[in-house]
C-alpha positions as CSV (number, residue, x, y, z in Angstrom):
1,M,-0.1,0.0,0.0
2,S,1.2,3.5,-0.9
3,S,1.7,5.9,2.0
4,T,0.6,8.8,-0.4
5,H,-3.1,9.6,-0.6
6,R,-3.8,10.2,-4.2
7,L,-5.6,13.5,-4.4
8,D,-5.2,13.7,-8.2
9,W,-7.7,10.7,-8.4
10,E,-10.2,12.2,-5.9
11,D,-10.4,15.7,-7.5
12,P,-8.4,16.4,-10.7
13,T,-9.4,20.1,-10.5
14,L,-7.4,20.4,-7.2
15,R,-4.4,22.7,-7.9
16,E,-3.3,23.6,-4.3
17,W,-3.3,21.6,-1.0
18,D,-1.3,21.1,2.3
19,A,0.7,18.1,3.0
20,V,3.6,16.6,5.1
21,V,6.8,15.2,3.8
22,V,7.1,11.6,4.7
23,A,10.5,10.8,2.9
24,S,13.1,13.1,1.3
25,D,16.1,11.6,-0.4
26,P,18.3,13.3,-3.0
27,D,18.5,10.2,-5.1
28,Y,14.9,9.0,-4.8
29,G,12.9,12.2,-4.4
30,I,10.2,13.6,-2.1
31,V,7.3,11.5,-0.9
32,L,4.2,13.4,0.5
33,D,1.5,12.1,2.7
34,R,-1.1,13.6,0.2
35,S,-0.4,14.6,-3.3
36,A,-2.4,15.9,-6.2
37,F,0.8,15.6,-8.6
38,Y,-0.1,13.0,-11.2
39,P,3.1,10.9,-11.3
40,G,2.9,9.9,-15.0
41,G,1.9,6.8,-16.7
42,G,-0.4,5.5,-19.5
43,G,1.1,8.0,-21.9
44,Q,0.3,11.0,-19.7
45,P,3.5,12.8,-18.5
46,P,3.8,13.8,-14.8
47,D,2.8,17.2,-13.6
48,H,5.1,20.1,-12.8
49,G,4.6,22.6,-10.0
50,V,6.2,23.8,-6.6
51,L,6.4,22.9,-2.9
52,L,6.4,25.9,-0.6
53,W,7.9,25.4,2.9
54,D,9.4,27.6,5.5
55,G,9.8,30.5,3.1
56,V,11.4,28.2,0.5
57,E,10.3,27.1,-3.0
58,T,11.1,23.8,-4.4
59,R,10.3,23.5,-8.0
60,I,8.9,20.0,-9.0
61,M,9.8,18.8,-12.7
62,G,8.6,15.3,-12.6
63,S,7.8,12.2,-10.6
64,R,9.2,8.7,-10.2
65,R,6.4,6.1,-10.0
66,G,6.5,3.2,-7.4
67,D,4.7,2.1,-4.4
68,D,5.0,5.7,-3.2
69,P,5.3,8.4,-6.1
70,A,8.4,10.4,-5.5
71,L,8.5,13.9,-6.7
72,I,11.6,15.0,-8.5
73,P,12.9,18.5,-7.7
74,A,14.6,20.8,-10.1
75,E,18.3,20.5,-10.2
76,G,19.9,22.5,-7.4
77,D,16.7,23.2,-5.5
78,P,16.5,22.3,-1.8
79,L,14.7,19.2,-0.5
80,P,12.3,19.7,2.4
81,P,13.3,17.3,5.2
82,S,11.1,14.6,6.3
83,G,8.3,15.9,8.7
84,T,8.1,19.3,6.9
85,A,4.8,20.7,6.4
86,V,4.4,21.9,2.8
87,R,2.0,23.6,0.4
88,G,1.9,22.0,-3.0
89,A,0.7,23.8,-6.2
90,I,0.4,22.2,-9.7
91,E,1.1,24.2,-12.9
92,D,-2.5,24.7,-13.9
93,E,-2.0,25.3,-17.7
94,R,0.1,22.2,-18.2
95,R,-2.3,20.0,-16.2
96,S,-5.4,21.3,-17.7
97,S,-4.2,20.9,-21.3
98,L,-3.2,17.4,-20.5
99,M,-6.4,16.5,-19.0
100,R,-8.4,17.8,-22.1
101,I,-6.0,16.0,-24.6
102,H,-6.2,12.7,-22.5
103,S,-9.9,12.8,-22.6
104,G,-9.8,13.7,-26.3
105,L,-7.7,10.5,-26.9
106,H,-10.5,8.4,-25.0
107,I,-13.1,9.9,-27.2
108,M,-11.1,9.0,-30.3
109,C,-10.5,5.6,-28.9
110,G,-14.3,5.1,-28.3
111,V,-15.1,6.4,-31.8
112,V,-12.6,4.2,-33.5
113,F,-13.7,1.0,-31.6
114,R,-17.3,1.7,-32.2
115,D,-17.0,2.5,-35.9
116,H,-14.1,0.1,-36.8
117,G,-13.8,-2.5,-34.0
118,V,-9.9,-2.2,-33.8
119,L,-7.7,-1.9,-30.7
120,V,-4.9,0.5,-29.6
121,T,-1.4,-0.5,-30.0
122,G,0.3,2.6,-28.5
123,G,-0.2,6.2,-27.5
124,N,1.5,9.2,-26.1
125,M,0.6,12.8,-25.3
126,A,2.0,16.3,-24.5
127,P,0.1,19.4,-23.4
128,G,-2.3,20.1,-26.4
129,T,-1.1,17.3,-28.6
130,A,-1.4,13.5,-28.8
131,R,-1.1,10.4,-30.9
132,M,-2.7,7.0,-30.7
133,D,-1.9,3.9,-32.7
134,F,-4.4,1.4,-34.0
135,N,-4.3,-2.0,-35.6
136,L,-6.2,-0.9,-38.5
137,P,-5.1,-2.9,-41.7
138,E,-6.6,-0.5,-44.1
139,V,-7.6,3.1,-43.9
140,P,-11.1,3.8,-45.3
141,P,-11.7,6.6,-47.8
142,G,-12.3,9.8,-45.9
143,F,-11.1,8.4,-42.6
144,K,-9.3,11.4,-41.4
145,Q,-12.1,13.9,-41.9
146,D,-14.8,11.5,-40.8
147,L,-12.9,10.7,-37.6
148,E,-12.4,14.4,-36.8
149,E,-16.1,15.0,-37.4
150,A,-17.1,12.1,-35.1
151,I,-14.8,13.1,-32.3
152,N,-16.1,16.7,-32.3
153,A,-19.7,15.4,-32.4
154,E,-19.0,13.4,-29.3
155,I,-17.4,16.6,-27.7
156,R,-20.5,18.5,-28.5
157,A,-22.7,15.8,-27.1
158,D,-21.4,16.8,-23.6
159,R,-21.0,13.3,-22.4
160,R,-20.2,12.9,-18.7
161,I,-16.9,11.4,-17.8
162,D,-16.9,9.3,-14.6
163,T,-14.3,7.4,-12.8
164,R,-14.5,4.6,-10.4
165,I,-12.2,1.8,-8.9
166,L,-13.3,-1.8,-9.0
167,P,-11.8,-5.1,-7.8
168,R,-9.8,-6.7,-10.5
169,E,-12.2,-9.6,-11.2
170,E,-15.2,-7.2,-11.5
171,A,-13.5,-4.8,-13.7
172,L,-12.1,-7.4,-16.1
173,A,-15.6,-8.8,-16.4
174,I,-16.8,-5.7,-18.2
175,P,-16.9,-6.3,-21.9
176,D,-14.2,-4.6,-24.0
177,I,-12.8,-2.9,-20.8
178,I,-9.2,-3.4,-22.3
179,R,-8.9,-1.4,-25.4
180,T,-5.3,-2.1,-26.0
181,Q,-4.1,-5.0,-28.1
182,T,-1.8,-6.0,-25.2
183,N,-3.3,-6.1,-21.7
184,L,-1.0,-3.6,-19.8
185,I,-2.5,-4.3,-16.3
186,P,0.1,-6.0,-14.1
187,E,-0.9,-9.3,-12.6
188,G,-0.5,-8.1,-9.1
189,V,-2.9,-5.2,-9.3
190,S,-6.0,-6.0,-7.2
191,E,-8.0,-2.9,-8.1
192,I,-8.6,-1.2,-11.4
193,R,-9.5,2.3,-12.1
194,I,-12.2,2.7,-14.9
195,V,-12.6,5.9,-16.9
196,D,-16.2,5.9,-18.4
197,I,-17.3,8.4,-21.1
198,V,-20.9,7.6,-20.5
199,G,-22.5,6.0,-23.6
200,L,-19.3,5.9,-25.7
201,D,-16.3,4.4,-24.0
202,Q,-15.1,2.5,-20.9
203,Q,-11.6,1.5,-20.3
204,A,-9.1,0.8,-17.6
205,D,-7.0,4.0,-17.1
206,G,-5.1,5.8,-14.3
207,G,-4.7,9.3,-15.7
208,T,-6.6,12.6,-15.1
209,H,-9.6,13.7,-17.2
210,V,-12.1,16.5,-17.5
211,A,-15.5,16.1,-16.2
212,S,-17.4,16.1,-19.5
213,T,-16.5,15.7,-23.3
214,A,-17.6,19.4,-23.8
215,Q,-14.7,20.4,-21.7
216,V,-12.3,19.0,-24.2
217,G,-12.9,21.8,-26.7
218,E,-12.6,21.4,-30.5
219,V,-10.0,18.8,-31.7
220,E,-8.3,18.5,-35.1
221,V,-7.0,15.3,-36.5
222,T,-3.7,16.6,-38.0
223,K,-2.2,13.5,-39.6
224,V,-2.8,9.7,-40.1
225,E,0.4,7.9,-40.7
226,N,1.3,4.2,-41.7
227,K,3.4,2.5,-39.0
228,G,3.8,-1.0,-40.3
229,R,1.6,-3.4,-42.2
230,Q,-1.4,-3.1,-40.0
231,N,-0.6,-0.1,-37.7
232,R,-1.9,3.4,-38.2
233,R,-1.0,6.3,-36.2
234,V,-3.4,9.1,-35.7
235,R,-2.2,12.5,-34.4
236,I,-4.7,15.1,-32.8
237,R,-4.3,18.5,-31.2
238,L,-6.6,20.9,-29.3
239,V,-7.7,23.7,-31.4
240,D,-7.9,26.3,-28.7
């Protein structure tokens, strides 16, 4: 069990909070008892931000995942000692952009699975831009434009995006809950977090998301690329 309470899962809109340092090591990083920093994973990069303590600012430039997510300070910045009370703050523009594009990827995944029945073979994202790979042998005529229109139609539909955590057996019993060609959930994981775009897409996912598809904003499909005999890479970006 992690000693860090995951505030990022409870409230992805949270940007500032109070915490206590439970471990501080120059090689491993800083572990908090409560953290809203997303530590990275599933293609979503970790948050940036700061810790404020005793009149000092420590910039956080990333995280190291593990049983206890460890925050990685900027080079040369001081580490708050174990037991220090800190104020955490996340860089809002970066996190908000990542939440929007991550939800946009799930919308695209849901549309492609619904319309073409194919699975995801990879993906990655950065603030405002992302790509997802599909095991799509042939690209239908008009695929790029049709996909963009379908994604934006689902955004305009303002579908609710819910999250919940289920026991492993119950989660894996949901039809098509794994949308990747390879099941990436480790065997030892006993609980699985589900992200549900109501009426469109349900899948196992640990990232942060907006509350409804309308909050994603307009999306552009910028490119469709061939990445092997049956692999197609689709790149998207937030328009605003």
